N, C-alpha and C positions, 0 to 999 in steps of 0.2 A: 293665180296666174293671169287673170284678167287685169289686175292692177299693174302687173309688170308690163303687159302689152300696152296698156294705156299710157304708162310712163314712157315707154320707148317711143310711142307715137309722138308724144309731146317733145321728147328730146330730139326727134328727127327734124323738127321745125324751129327749135329754140336752142340757144347755147347753154341754158341752165334751167332747172326746175326746182321747186320746193315741194317736198312731200310733207304734209301736215297730218298729225294724228293726235288723238285725245283719248285718255283713259285706257281701256282694254285694247284699243286698236294700235297702240304704240308698238307692240311686238310685230304686228303685221306690217307696219311702215318700215321697221328695221329689216324685216325679212325681204321686203320688196327692194329696198336700197341695196342690200347685200347681193341679191340675185342679179341686179343690174350691174353692179361693180365687179363682182367676182365670178358668177356662175354662167351668165349668158355669154353668147358669142359676140359681146359688145366690147370693143377695145377702145380705151381712151376716156372712159367715164370715171370720175373720182368724186368722193364725198368731200365737198369743199368746206362745209360748215354744219354744225349740229347745235341747235338751241333747245334748251329744256326750261320749262317754266311750269307754274301751277296757278290755277284760278280757284278762288273761293266762291262756291255757288250755294244757293239756298235751295234745298230740295222741297218737294211738295208738302212734306210734313213739317217744314219750318227749320230743319236742322242745317247747319253749315257743313259743307263737304268740300274737300280739296280735290280738284281734278287736275291730273298732270297733263302737260302738253309737250309735244316734241315737233320740231321742224328740222328736216334733213335736206340740205342743198346738194344737188348733184349737178356737176358741170362737165363739159367736154374738156379734155386736156389740150 
């Protein structure tokens, strides 16, 4: 819920924000965006864009790993 509060605080001063997440935190970013758009008493916010990508990273043991990234843009209507 603290991420939702922080996002709403940012939206009160800006016309749009981008929620960024990587790896296992993608589900949390989606949950936050859906709470703001559908569940909270906030009217007029929409998801304007969603971008998905992946990065290839080298772990400490030298193996290549793909890590997913997501960016969700929320704007006021």
